[in-house]
N, C-alpha and C positions, 0 to 999 in steps of 0.2 A: 874260429884261432884266438887261441889264449891270448886276451889285452892285460898287457904290461903294464898302463896304464890305470884300467881298472883295478888292476893288482895293489898299486900301490896307493890310490886312494879307498881303498875299503881298508888294508893296512895301518893307514895315515889316520882314518876316523877314527876306526876303534882304538888307536893308542891313545887319542884324545880323551874319545867318552870313557875309557878307562881313569884314567887320572881324575876325569870331574867327578865319578859316581860314588857316595856315600861310603866308608869304608877301605879296603885296601883292593886294590882288581889289579890284577895284570893282563895284557894280551897277546895273541897268539898268533900267526894267521897259517892256515893251511892251504897251499895252492894248488893248481889242477892238479899238478901230479902224484899229491896225496890221495890218491885213488881209494884207499882201504882205510884211510882216517875220515875222509869225507865220509864215506857209506856209515860206518859203523857211527858217527856223529850223527848223522842224518837220523838215523835207528834211535836216538835218545832224545830227541827233540821235543821236547813236551809242550805242545798244539796240537789241537782239534779243531782250528779255525783259520786266522789269515795266513798264518805262516805255513798249515799242511795243506793248504789250498794250493800255495805258491807253487812248492815242493811236487806236489803230483803231478805237475805240470813242466818243474823247473828243477828237476834232481841238483842239490849244490855241487857248482861246480868250482868254488872256494869258499870259504869262510876265514872270518876271525872271531877267535875263541876268546871270552873274557872270563877268567876265574879270581875265585878268591881264597883266600887258605882255608874256610872250613872245607871245602870241596863244592861250593855254589859254580855255577857255571851259565850264561850267558853264551847263544852264540849269535853274529851278525852276519848276516850274506846279502847281497843284494838284490833288486826290488826287479820285477819282469814286467813294467807296465811304462807307460807316458811319465812316471812323476819321478821327481830326484826325489833323492833318499834311501834308506835303507831299511831289510824287515830284522827285528831280534827276538828271540825269543830264549826261552828257559832250558836247561838242558838237564833231564833227569839220572842224579847220580849212576854207575855202573852195579854196584854191590848191592846194593838193596833185590826182595825179593819181591816178585812179580804182585804176591799177596799183601804187600804193602801199600800198595797203588788203587786200591779198591777204594770203591766211592769219594776218591780225593779228587776235587775238582783239579783238571788241566791248569796254568797257571798261563792259559795262551798269549803269544806274542803280539807285537805291537808293529805298527808301522814308523819309524821316524823320519825327521826333516832332513836334510843337509845340513844342520848347523849340529855337531856333537854336543855343545855347552850346551843347548834348551833339550836337546834330546837326552844328556844326563838328568835333565830334572825331570821330564816325562816319565823315565824307567825307572828313577828314584821313587817319586809319586804313584807311581802305577804298576807297572809290573814288577817289581822288584819288592813291594808289598805282600801281589800274592803270589810270589815263588818264595819268600820266608815263609809265608803261613801254609802253603802245600811243603814244602819241606819240610817245616817243624811237623805236620801231621804224621807226613809216610816215615820219617823218623820214627815218630813215636810209634806208629805200627809195628816195626821193623822191630821193635825194641820188645813188645810183647809183653808191657807190662813193667819192664826196667826203667828206671827211672832216669830222665838224662842227666850226663853232667855236665859241667858248666868250664870255661876256659882253666878257671881257676880251685875247681871242687871235683874230685871222681868220685860219684854215688853208687855205692855199691848197694844191691839189692838181694837178698835172700830169694832162692827160688825154695819148690816145692820137693824138689828132689834134693835139694841138701848142698845143692851147690850155691858159690857165688856170683853174681854175674853185673858185670858194668860195661858201660860205651865211654870211654874216656875220648875227651876232644884234642887233647895235645900230646903228641904221640913222645914225648918224652916221659908221661904218665905212663902209655903202653911199654916200651921198654921196661919201667920200673914192673908193675904188673908181671909181665914174662918172665922176668928176673925172678919171681917167689911162685912160679909154677901154674899160673896165669894163661888159658891157651885162646888163643883170636880164632873166630869163626871165619872164615877170608869171606863167604858170602853178606852179612851182616855186620862185620865187623866189632860182634857183641866179643869180650872177653870174661870166660869163664874158669872157676877156681873151683874142682867137684870138691864132694865131702866125706869121700870116701874115707879118707885117714881126718879124724877132725883136728886131732891136734895139730898134726902137719896145717892144716887150712887154718887155726886159730894161731899160730905163730906167723905164719904168711901175713896176716890179715893185722898182726900185731906191728910186723917189719917193715911192710909197706909203706907206713903212718907216716913217721920220720921220715926217709927217705923221700915222699911226696913235699912231705913240710918245706924240706932244704930247698926244693923247688921252685917252693910257693906255690903249692897246691896243695890246697884241704882235701880232707875224706871225712866222706856218712856213710854208715850203715844205715841202710833200710830196711824195717821187717815189714813185709806184709801182712795183712789181716788173716789172725790164725796160722800164724808164721811165727813157731819160737824157736830162737837161736840155739846150737847147741851148746851144753854147759863149760862144755874147754874152748868156747870162741869168746871174745869181749863182746861185754850186752852191747854197746853201741860205741861207736866212733865221734867223738866231739864232730859238729860240723864247722866250717869255716867259712866267715860271710863270702856268699859267693855272688861273682856278677849275677844280675838279672836278664843278661842275655840268652837269648837259644839260640843255639846255631840253625843256621839258616844256609825236599827233597823229597810211576813212567805211563804215561797213557798207551795203549794200544790203541 
């Protein structure tokens, strides 16, 4: 039978934990009756160690999901042994292809004490560091040579087929790109502007700069080695000093 007190304890613990972690995290609770959501979440838990072993014997009956604005997620759930506390694990992003995860070590989860304040220090100093590193590797793999953007700069990369591709961090930047002919791939999240009409492509690249600048977002155009931009396109877009933060992302 579902234990209401256990649910409240997990939800309360996760709320406090989210508030104590670095950056901005929010917490949401998945109760026992959210079976489809729990099953989907369990399939994305990025772990081949402690948490995977626990889930093999005790499938998720409830969980708390901690989410960061850049898409990173952590899942907190009950332990099933004589010890107090919880288990926490990283969650793999939905959209990235399986190939991107190859050769990337799993950021395996950890056990947490019953004190969310002490646990926040443990998560920040251990799991989050490994998770952010794995996320960066997987996202880089998914980009396939496209230089990653930052929150305050969109990096556009010429492709061998003449198109221009980018993976903006800010949804506002994505809206500007779409308005100027870029098409987003639903799996990778990458935006591409084809080069079939080089004049239209050049015009679009000239126009997005000022629009992004008004949003406080700079632009940079990268030319991979051996790639020469069409003469009708601008040779460069002067980059805006960017944040050094790297966005912080499945094991099978």
